[in-house]
N, C-alpha and C positions, 0 to 999 in steps of 0.2 A: 361485522368483520371479526374473525377470531383473533386472539392475541398473536398467534403465529403469523397470520396474514398482515396484521397491523405492524408487527415488527419488520416483516419483509418489505412492506411499503415504505416504512421509515428509512430503512437501510438503503433502499433504492434511491430515495430522494437525497440522502446524504452523499451517496456516490456520484450523483449528478451535479453536485455543487462545484463551483470554482473556488478552491481554497487550498491551503497547504496540505491538508489531509488527502487531497485527490491529485495533487501535482506530482510529477516524477522528480522527487527530491532524494538525494543521496542520504541514506539513513545509517551509514557506517558509524559506529560509536566514536571512533577516533576523530572522524571528520566533524561530528556533531559537537564534541568537546572543544575542538579547535575553533569552530565557528561561534560557539557560545562565548568564548573569550574575546574573539574579534568583535562581536556585537557589543559586549560590555565596554570595550576600548573605544567605541564610537562616542560613548557618553550621551547625555541627554541635552547638553547645551548646543552642540554642533549637530548638523544634520537634522534640524528640526522638521524640515519638510518631509523627512522620511521616518519620523519618530513612530508613527502608527505602524508602519511596515516593520520597523525594528522590533517593536513589542510583539507583533504578530509572529514573526519568525522565532523570537525567543520563546514564545509560548509553545510553538510546535516542537522546538528542540527539547524543551523540558518534558513534553509529553513523550517523545520518542526515547529519551534517556531513561524514563521510568518503565518502559515496556517489559524488559526482561528481569525486573526486580520482583520481590515478593509482593503480595497483595497490598500490605499496608504502605510499603515504600512506593509502590506504583501509584496508589491513590494520592499520596503526598505530592508526587511529581505532577500528576494530573491536575490537582488543585492549584499547584504553582503555575501550570500552563494556563489554567482559567484566569488566574490573577493577571498574567501578562496580557491575555486577550482582552480583559476588561480595561487594562491600562491603554491598550491600543485603541479601544473605543473612545476613551477620554481624549487621547492624543488627536484622533481624527476630528473630534468635535472642536477641539481647540485650534486645529490648523486650518479648518475650512470655515471662513467667516460668513459665507453666504447662507449656510444652513447647518443645523445639527445633523440632519439626515441627508444622505445622498449616496450615489453609487460607489463612493470610496469606502463604504462600509460593507459592501457585499462580501468581500473575502473575509473580513473580520467576523461578521455574523455567521458565515459558513463555518469558520473555525469554532465559534462558540456553540453552534449546533452540534458539531462533532464531539467537543469536549464534554458537553452535558450528556450526550449519548453514552460516552465511555464512563461517565460517573453514574450511569443508571437513572438519570433524571430525564425521563421521557417527555414530560410536559414541557420542561424548559427547552429541550432540544427542538420540539415541535414549534415552540414560540419563535425561535430564531429562524427556523425554516420558513415560517410565515413571513417574518421580517424580510428575508431575502426575496421571497416571491413579490412582496409589496414594492421593494426597491426596484426590482427588475421591470415591473409593470410601469412604475412612475418614471423611471429613467432608462428607457430602452436604448440599446446601442444605436448610434447614428448610422451604422452600416448593418444591413440585414445579414443574418447568418454569421455574424462575427461577435466576439465578446465586446463588452463595454470598454472604452479606452482606459478607464480607471483600473479595470481588472488586468488588462494587458500590462499596464505600467507596474502594478504591484508584482505580477508574475515575473516580469522582466527583472525588476530590482532584486527579487528573491533569487532567481537563477544565477544572477551575477555573483552571488556569494559562494557558489559551488564550483568555482574553478573555471579554467579555460575551456573545458569540454562543453560548458553550458553558455559560453559567451556569445556564440553566433546566434543561438536561439534567443538569448536575452536581447541582443541588438535588434533582432527581427521583431520581437514583441514591442520594444520601445518604438520602433518605426511605425508599426501599425497604430499604436496609441497616438503618436504625433500626427499621423495623417488625419485621424478623426477629430483630434482636439489639439491644434497646433499652438495654442497660446500658453502651454505649460512649460515655463522656462526650465524647471528642474528635470523634466523629461528629456528635453534636448541635451542638457548637460550630461545626464546619466547615459543617454544613448551614445554620446561621443566617448565617455569613459569606458563603456562596454567595448567599443571598437578599439580603443587604445590599450586596454588592460593586457591583452595577450603579448604586447610588445614591451611591457614594463619589465625592467631589469634584464631584458634579452639583448642579443647582439643586433637584432634587426631594427630598422627604423620604420615608422608608419609611412603609408603611401601618401601621395600628394593630395588626393581628394579628402583623406581623413584629416590631414593637416589643415585644409581649408575649413572643414567642419569644426575642428578645434578652435580655430581663430574666430569663427562666427559665434560659437557657443560661449567663448570667453568674453566677447563683446556684450552679449546679452546677459551673462551671469558674472559680472565683473567682481563680485565679492566671493566667488567660489575659488579659494586659493588652491584647493587640491587640483582643480582643472588647470589653473595657471601654472602650477608646478609641473604637471604632466606635459603641458605645451612647451615649457622652458627646457625640459629634459630632452625632448625631441629635437629642438633647435640646437641644443648643445651638441648632440650627436652629429648634426650636419655641419659642425665646425664653427658655428656662430660664437662670438664672444659674449658670454652671459653673466660674467662675474658681478657686474654692477646690479643687474636685474635680480640675480640670486640673493644678493645682500639686501636689497629692498624687499623682496618677497619674504626673506627670513624675518625681517623686522615686523612685517604684517602678521605672519604666521605666529610669531611669539607673543603678539598682543592679543591673540584670540584664545578661546578656551582650548584646553588640551583635548585632542581627539585624533583617532586614526583617520578621520575625514579632513583633518587640517592641512595635510600635505607635508608634514614635517619629515616623515620617513623617506619619501621620494626626494625631498629637498636635500636631506643628508646624503642620499645616494648621488645626487648631482654634484654636491661638494666633493665627495670622495672620488668620483670618476673624472670630473672636469675642472676641479679647482685644486683641492689638496685634501688628503686624508686627515692631516693634522688640523686643518681648518674645519673639517666635518666634526672632528672630536670637540673642538672648541665650541662649535655651535650647539652640539648636543649637551655639553656641560653647561652652557649658558641657559638652555631651555630647562635643564634639571635644577639649576640654581633658582629659577623663577617658580618652579613647581616641584619641589623635592620629594613629594609623596606620590607622584603619578607613576604607576607601574609601566604604562605604555612608554613614557619618556625614558625610563630606566632601560627598557628593552631596546629602544632606539639607540641610546648611548652605548649599550653593550655591543650592539651590532657594529657601530663605528669602530670601537676598539678591536673587535674581531676582524673587520676588514683590514685595519691597519696592521695587525700582528701577523695575519696569515698571508698578506700580499707583499710585505716589504721587510727586508733584513738590512742591518740588524734592528732589533727593537729593544728599547730601554726596559729594564726589569720593572721599573715603576709603572709603565703602561701595562705590562703583563699583569702585575699585581692588581691594578685598577680594573682590568678586564675580568680577572678571576672574581674579584669582589662583586662587581656588577652582575656577572652571570649567576653567581650563587644567590644573590638577592632576587634576581628575576625568576629563577627557578622556583624559589619559595613563594613567589607571588603568582605563578602559574602552576599550581601544584599537580594538576592532572597529568598523568604520564604522556598522554597524547599531545598535550600542549607544550610539555617541557622537553620532549624528545630532541628536537632540533637544538634547543638551548643547551642540553647536556652534551650533545655531540660537539657543539661549538666549544664548550668548556674543556672537553677532553683534548681537542685540537690546540687550544690555547695552552693547556698544561704542557703539551708536547714541545712547545716553543720556549718554555720556561727553563731556567737553570735547574738541572736535576729534576725536571718535572715529568719525565717519561713514566716512572712507576705510577704516579697519580693519574696520568692519562690512561694507562693500561687498566688501572683499577676501575676508572669511570666507564670505559668501554666494556669491560667484563660484566659490570653491574647491569649495563644496558642489554647485553647479549643474553642475560638470564631473565629479562623482563618479558611479560606476556604481551606481545605486540600483534597488531593486525598485519597481514601480508605486505601491504604497501609500506608500513612502517619498518618491517624487517628488511625490505629491499633497500630502503634509504640507509638504514643502519649498516647493513652488510657492505654497501658501496662505499660509505664513508670510512668504515673500519679498514677496508681493503686499501684505500688510499693512504690512510694513516700507517698501515703496516709497511707499505712500499716506501713512502717518503720519510717517515720518522723512525721506523725500526729497521729499515733496509731488509725486510723479510719478504722477498719476492714470492717464495713458494706459498706462504700462508696468504699473501695478498691475492694470488691467483685463486686459491681456494674460496675466498670470500667474494671475489668478483664473479665466480661461477655461481655461488649461492644467490647473489643479487640478480644475475642474468636469468636464473631459472625461475624467478617469480615474475609472472606476466601482469604486473600491476601498473607501475609508473614508467611509461615509455622512456622518459628522460634518463633515469638512473639505470634502467635495463640497457639502453643503447650505449651509455657511457661505459658500463662494465664490459659489454661485448666489445666495444672499441678498445678497451684496455687489454682484453685477451688477444685480440687480433694484433695489436701493437707488440705484445710480448712475443707472439709467433714470428713476426717479421724481424725482430731484433735479436732473437735467441733461437735460431734454427736448429742448433744442436742440443737444446735442453731436453732432458728426460720428460719434462712436463708437456712438451709439444704434442705428443700423441694423444695424451689425455684431453688437452684443450681442443684439438681438432675433432676428436670423437664427440666431445660435449657440444661444440658448435654445430656439428653435423646433425646431432639429435635435435637441436633447437631449430634446425633448418634455416640458418642465417649465413 
């Protein structure tokens, strides 16, 4: 076989693998940077059953982030990806007590085959391809013409990290895995979380059958406080008195390692919505006192202050000063522009609530408006700036300009629809305004 034929055969085998390099994964740089930070905030103490999956996804993210760099930087990112894939192998070996080798390594070995290929290490790539073939022969799927349940589970867990658009598919893959291997408690839990995630922080409540699934999953996975907090939040929406349970859950969550998997952020949301914003702040400060160097807790505390300042008047200047201090620190701890955008917008809006803080708010927004952002990020920024212009600067004309800028970007349906709604509201309330004709023409061109 010629070198060209050999290379073509190798690439065909790589493309046939089930791994991160062949799955339909969002590779926008902004999303990858945000996801990299989210995965780091999970930590290695909590979420141990998913540690191999975490490292696998971190490896793939590092590879993708290096793609558009120069050759030396690209190689460095690719080698870092390989390091994470090797850590995933170790994590899988440690998590599965029955054997060092098993079908849970198929995706990991596929990733390693790809990364060695990209490093130009043909023999090593072929070695991992052979390992995948061996595993698939030794551990065939229990159901003909379907993937092995371990592959479905990892694919589902991965897709869950890419937003609501992938949630339905993730839930379906978890369901397939569970049907073939029903004894995996963490799959049942993650399946329920996938079903509930679209409702998190929204005005809608989950349906009755999902609530029943949550209760059952909670019984079987009693130490999963993230699931317990999600279930409590849904019950609070339905009018149940949950303060005592929330206090008990808070005690348990604070005793565990700091992690975005711990449930602390959703628990603070429960406090802010169903108990008291000031009590939410107290809980966040208590968590910070226990773990003063944890950036994730600083971000959670900053959020609590933001919710308090932007939703209730009047606000003591001391709370605003604390919010500003926390947000500045958090921005320094999440330095990538894609990760810090939302935090900087929040800081600008907090400045606007401060005594004589409008100039600083405007300065922060102007700095963001000159930043190189992806379309979805621009849409978010334009929408938030428009609201700031209307409510803080009382500049309706300029607010309309930025709502139109946000609505013209077909990226994030939520912010696009909210800006379109704002434009329509202006039309109905200001029928004689000179802006009406321009807005009507704009909306007509959008066909809304």
